[in-house]
C-alpha positions in Angstrom: -42.8 -22.6 -79.6 -39.6 -23.1 -77.1 -39.6 -20.2 -74.7 -36.7 -18.7 -72.7 -37.5 -16.3 -70.1 -35.0 -13.7 -68.3 -35.7 -11.3 -65.4 -37.7 -13.6 -62.6 -38.5 -10.6 -60.4 -41.7 -9.8 -59.0 -43.3 -9.7 -62.5 -41.6 -11.3 -64.3 -41.6 -15.0 -62.4 -45.4 -15.2 -62.3 -45.4 -14.5 -65.9 -42.6 -17.2 -66.5 -44.9 -19.7 -64.1 -47.7 -19.0 -66.7 -46.0 -20.1 -69.4 -44.3 -22.9 -67.6 -47.6 -24.0 -66.6 -49.5 -24.1 -70.0 -47.6 -26.8 -71.1 -44.8 -24.8 -73.3 -41.1 -25.9 -73.1 -39.6 -23.1 -71.4 -35.8 -22.7 -70.2 -34.7 -20.2 -67.6 -31.2 -18.1 -66.8 -31.0 -15.9 -64.0 -28.2 -14.3 -62.2 -28.9 -15.1 -58.8 -29.6 -18.9 -58.2 -32.1 -18.4 -55.5 -34.7 -17.2 -58.2 -34.7 -20.1 -59.4 -35.9 -22.1 -56.6 -39.4 -21.7 -56.9 -38.8 -23.1 -60.5 -37.6 -26.2 -58.6 -40.9 -28.4 -58.6 -41.9 -27.5 -61.7 -41.2 -28.7 -65.6 -38.5 -25.4 -66.4 -35.5 -26.2 -67.4 -32.2 -24.1 -66.1 -29.5 -22.6 -68.6 -26.1 -22.2 -67.3 -26.0 -18.8 -69.5 -28.3 -16.5 -71.9 -26.8 -17.9 -75.2 -27.6 -21.1 -73.7 -31.3 -20.4 -73.4 -31.2 -18.9 -76.5 -30.2 -22.3 -78.3 -33.3 -23.9 -76.7 -35.7 -21.1 -77.5 -37.5 -19.8 -80.2 -38.8 -17.1 -78.5 -36.7 -15.2 -75.5 -39.2 -12.9 -73.3 -36.7 -10.4 -71.4 -38.6 -8.5 -68.0 -34.8 -7.2 -66.6 -34.8 -3.7 -64.5 -33.2 -1.3 -67.4 -31.4 -0.4 -71.0 -28.3 -1.9 -70.0 -29.4 -5.0 -68.1 -31.6 -5.3 -72.2 -27.8 -4.6 -73.8 -25.9 -7.0 -71.4 -28.3 -10.2 -71.7 -28.7 -9.5 -75.3 -25.3 -8.4 -76.6 -22.5 -9.3 -73.3 -20.1 -12.2 -73.7 -22.5 -15.4 -73.3 -25.1 -12.9 -74.5 -28.5 -13.9 -76.3 -27.9 -13.1 -79.6 -25.2 -15.1 -79.3 -27.4 -18.2 -79.4 -30.3 -17.1 -81.6 -31.5 -19.2 -84.7 -32.5 -17.2 -87.7 -36.1 -16.9 -87.2 -36.3 -16.3 -83.4 -37.7 -13.5 -81.7 -37.0 -11.9 -79.0 -39.5 -9.7 -76.9 -38.5 -7.2 -74.6 -41.3 -6.8 -71.7 -38.9 -4.7 -69.8 -39.2 -0.4 -70.3 -36.9 1.3 -71.8 -36.0 4.1 -74.0 -37.4 3.1 -77.4 -34.2 4.4 -78.8 -32.8 1.3 -77.4 -35.0 -1.1 -78.7 -34.8 0.0 -82.2 -31.0 -0.1 -82.1 -31.4 -3.3 -80.4 -33.8 -4.5 -83.3 -31.3 -3.8 -86.1 -28.7 -5.7 -83.9 -30.8 -8.3 -84.3 -31.8 -8.2 -87.5 -28.6 -8.8 -89.1 -28.8 -12.3 -87.8 -32.1 -12.9 -89.0 -33.8 -12.7 -85.2 -36.9 -10.3 -84.5 -36.8 -7.8 -81.8 -40.1 -6.5 -80.7 -40.7 -4.8 -77.5 -43.9 -5.8 -75.4 -43.9 -3.3 -72.4 -46.2 -4.2 -70.0 -48.9 -2.9 -67.5 -50.9 -4.0 -64.0 -47.9 -6.2 -61.9 -48.2 -9.3 -60.8 -51.6 -8.9 -59.6 -52.6 -8.9 -63.6 -50.6 -11.7 -64.0 -52.1 -13.6 -61.8 -55.7 -13.1 -63.0 -54.0 -13.5 -66.4 -55.6 -9.6 -67.6 -51.4 -7.7 -67.9 -51.6 -5.5 -70.7 -49.3 -5.7 -73.1 -48.1 -3.0 -75.8 -46.4 -4.4 -78.3 -44.2 -2.5 -81.1 -42.6 -4.1 -84.2 -43.8 -6.7 -87.4 -47.0 -7.5 -86.7 -46.3 -11.0 -87.7 -43.8 -11.6 -85.0 -46.5 -10.3 -82.6 -49.0 -12.4 -83.9 -46.8 -15.3 -83.5 -46.3 -14.6 -80.0 -49.6 -13.9 -78.8 -50.3 -17.6 -78.0 -47.8 -17.4 -75.4 -48.3 -13.7 -74.4 -51.7 -14.7 -73.4 -50.9 -17.0 -71.2 -50.3 -13.9 -68.4 -51.9 -11.2 -70.7 -55.0 -9.8 -72.1 -55.0 -7.5 -73.8 -52.4 -7.9 -76.3 -52.3 -4.2 -78.2 -50.3 -3.8 -81.3 -49.1 -0.3 -82.0 -47.1 0.3 -84.9 -43.4 -0.3 -85.7 -40.7 -1.6 -83.1 -40.5 1.4 -80.0 -44.3 2.1 -80.4 -45.0 -0.3 -77.5 -42.5 1.6 -75.8 -43.7 4.9 -76.3 -47.7 4.2 -75.2 -45.9 2.8 -72.4 -44.2 5.8 -71.3 -47.5 7.8 -72.3 -49.5 5.6 -69.5 -47.3 6.3 -66.4 -46.8 10.0 -67.9 -51.0 10.4 -67.5 -50.8 7.9 -64.3 -48.2 9.9 -62.6 -50.7 13.1 -63.3 -53.4 12.2 -62.7 -52.1 10.7 -58.8 -51.4 14.8 -58.6 -54.6 15.9 -59.6 -56.8 13.7 -57.4 -53.8 14.2 -54.4 -54.6 18.1 -54.8 -58.4 17.9 -55.2 -59.1 15.9 -52.0 -56.8 18.3 -50.7 -58.3 21.5 -51.9 -61.7 19.5 -50.7 -60.4 19.3 -47.2 -59.6 23.3 -47.3 -62.9 23.7 -48.2 -64.8 22.1 -45.6 -65.5 18.9 -47.2 -64.8 15.5 -45.3 -62.2 14.2 -47.4 -63.5 10.3 -46.9 -66.8 11.4 -48.3 -65.4 13.7 -51.1 -63.1 10.3 -52.1 -66.5 8.1 -52.0 -68.3 10.8 -54.1 -65.8 11.2 -56.9 -65.0 7.2 -56.9 -68.6 7.1 -57.9 -69.0 9.8 -60.0 -68.2 10.8 -63.8 -64.4 11.7 -62.3 -63.3 8.5 -61.1 -59.9 7.1 -61.7 -57.5 4.4 -61.0 -55.2 6.9 -59.6 -57.7 8.0 -56.9 -58.5 4.4 -56.2 -54.6 4.4 -55.5 -54.7 7.2 -53.0 -58.2 6.5 -51.2 -56.7 2.8 -50.8 -53.6 4.8 -48.9 -51.2 3.7 -51.8 -49.6 6.6 -52.5 -46.7 6.0 -50.1 -46.1 2.7 -50.9 -45.9 3.5 -54.9 -43.4 6.0 -53.8 -41.7 3.4 -51.8 -41.9 0.8 -54.5 -42.6 2.7 -57.8 -41.2 6.3 -57.4 -38.2 6.1 -59.0 -39.7 3.9 -62.4 -42.1 6.9 -62.4 -38.9 9.4 -62.7 -37.1 7.3 -65.2 -40.8 6.9 -67.6 -41.2 10.3 -67.2 -38.0 11.8 -67.6 -37.9 9.9 -70.7 -41.4 10.8 -72.0 -39.8 14.7 -71.0 -37.1 13.9 -73.5 -39.0 12.4 -76.3 -41.5 14.9 -76.3 -38.9 17.8 -76.6 -39.5 19.2 -80.0 -42.9 17.4 -80.2 -46.1 19.8 -81.3 -48.3 18.6 -78.9 -48.8 20.3 -75.9 -46.9 18.2 -72.9 -46.8 20.9 -70.2 -50.0 20.3 -68.0 -49.4 16.4 -67.9 -46.1 16.9 -67.4 -45.8 19.5 -64.6 -48.4 17.8 -63.0 -46.8 14.2 -63.0 -43.7 16.8 -61.3 -45.7 17.5 -58.4 -46.3 13.8 -57.5 -43.1 12.8 -58.2 -42.1 15.6 -55.6 -45.0 14.6 -53.2 -43.8 11.1 -53.4 -40.1 11.9 -52.6 -38.5 11.1 -56.3 -38.2 14.8 -58.1 -37.5 14.9 -61.6 
């Protein structure tokens, strides 16, 4: 497959680098030319517009910031959908509203293009290890066609259902992570108030049945950094999940309340 990649940020750039290193013919586009400098010594080709990138691609991966960016890159003037041939695939790695993916999938289908959502989790460190988690939604045949490409930076790649299911799963994951941060921080604070050394309590829990990824981030002293670099993203994702959960039969109150506590703690109230 010929691959196009748009969204060369802290996570997207290493993903694209691994695709190029795997030998795929890869075309890149970026709003800021400086973003492309890191690919100067690689075999990657540079397109002048998203449409030109699409004309050279069978699969276009998008790792841009938000719903508005996805819409602009896909359907704007000189957008990706203007250049893709029937049978091509668009994979949305960004975390956006599930309905955005569903709507754009219908738009793409009108010209014979398949859009799948392929939300990711793990960040640049996971990409470097080839262990990024991909949560995919869309036709199973399209996801399977993408697996070899995703496999250059991801393991596992989990197919979760129809288009939008990957985004819903990513939002649920981020909700639970945010809630777990609050629970872990509150437990450590309660231990301190009850006279237990926080560092020792953290060591015990980290080696016990209550251990969690969130606790590890707190013990590593990165809670403030999470707030600085990911607080706005967690706030957005928790807000989207709260919107989706309206009218749902499942009880979401506890998790949403805990998530709100974390967002307030790191200075990003929902």
